[in-house]
N, C-alpha and C positions, 0 to 999 in steps of 0.2 A: 475600437474594434475588439471584440471578445477574444480573438486569436492572440492579440497582444497581451491581454490579461493572463491567458494561459501560459504563454511563453515566459512572462515575468514570474508567475507562480513556480514554474518548473526551474528556470535558471536561477532566480534570485533566492527564493525560499529553500527549495530542495537542493539545487546545485551548489549554491554559495552559503547556505545557512543564514541568510539575512532575514531574521525573524521580524524585523520592523516592518517589512513589506506586507506581512500578514494582515495588519489592520487596514491597509489600503485595499487589499484584494479579497479578503474573506469576511463575510458577514459574521458577526459574533455568534449568531444562532444558526449557522450553517447546518443543514441536515445531511448527514453522511449515511447513505443507504447501505453501506457495506462496512460499518464500523467494526473494529476489532473488539474482542472481549476486553473489558476494563478500560476501553478508550474513552476519555472525557468527551462530552458533547461539544458541538459547535467549533468555533475557531480554535479553542484550546486543544481539542482533539486532533486537529490537523498539525498543530505545533508539536504535540506529544509524539505523533507518528514520525514526523520529520526528524525530531531530536533522536528518537530511538534508532532510526536508520542511519543518520549521520554519525551516531556513536559507533555503530557496527562497521560502517564504511566511511571513515572520515575523509578519504581521498576521492569519494564518488563524484562522477561527472555524468551529466544527462545530455542526451541528444534528443531533440524533438523530431521524431520520424515523420509524423503526419499531424497537422493541426488544421481544423476547419470549423467554421461556425455556421449556424442557421437559426435565425430568429433569436430567441433568448438562450440558445444552447451553444456550447463550444465543446469540442472533443479533441483529444490528442492521444497519440501513441508515442511512447518514449522507449529509449534503451538506456540503461544505467550500467556503467562500468565502475568498479572499485575493488578495493582489497579489504578482505574481512579481518581487520586488525583489532576490532573491539567486540565486546559481547553483544549478541543479538538478543536482548532481554525479552523482546516480544514473544519469542519461542524458546527461551532458555538455552541458547547455543553459545558456548564460549568461542572466542576468536580462534580461527583456523589458520590465518595468514594467507589464505587462498585468494587468487584473483577471481572476480565474479563479473559476469555479464547477465543481465536479466532485463525483461521488458514488462511494460504495463500500459494501462490506458485509463482514461477518465472521461466522463461526460459531466460537465458542469452546467447548471442553470445560473444565469446572470440576471441580477435585478439591481438597478441603480448603480451600475458599475462595480458590483461585488458578486462573488460567488455565494449563492444562497443554498445550493443543493448539489450533491455530488454522488455519482455512481462510479465505482472503480473496480479494477481487477489487476492483480499483479501476478506474474508467472512464478509462483512459489516453487513449482516443480523444477523449473529452469534454475532457480536459485539453489535448491537442494542438490541438484545434479552438479552444479558448479562447486559446491562445498563437499561433494562426494559423500552425501549424507542420506542416500537412499536406504529405507528400512529393509532389513533382511526379509526374504520371502516368508520364512517361518513366522516372523513377527506380524507380517501382513495377514497371513492365514489365521493366526490366533486372534488378531484384532477383528477380522471379518466374522469369525465364529462368535466372538463375544457380542459384536454388534447385532448379528442375526438373532441370537438368543434374547438379547435385550428388546429387540423390536417385536419378536413373537410374544414376549411377556407383556409388552405394552398393548398389543392387539387383544390379548386375552383379558387384560384389565378393562379395556374399553367395552368388551362384549357383555 
């Protein structure tokens, strides 16, 4: 059952850091439709992401909120709790010591008993609020203005 694969992926790989299970569950050439910048391709990219998050939240625990499958697809929504005691290198945030709760979800395509494709989303806004790291309004305004100027410039270059 694909739901069992998902639960093993969430509990064993992410929750317990058991990387050996990755070869059983994830195809070497898995396609990640939402890969992070600099994320390696395939199975190694999934391990890279799990290591980075486990480094930042070594005590993290996952709860599978909803898991269901249909045909060759399985999807799940989870809640993670943990303490931010390590650097979150993916975004350059040093440890804050703060407790965190965040959620996310995936859709996996399964072929021959392994995940071959994934679409995912994590609630990074919820994470930033838990870390009390919301950008100041002035920084957001300045960033929006810079973005608008850059966009207008790109439109002119295309014309």
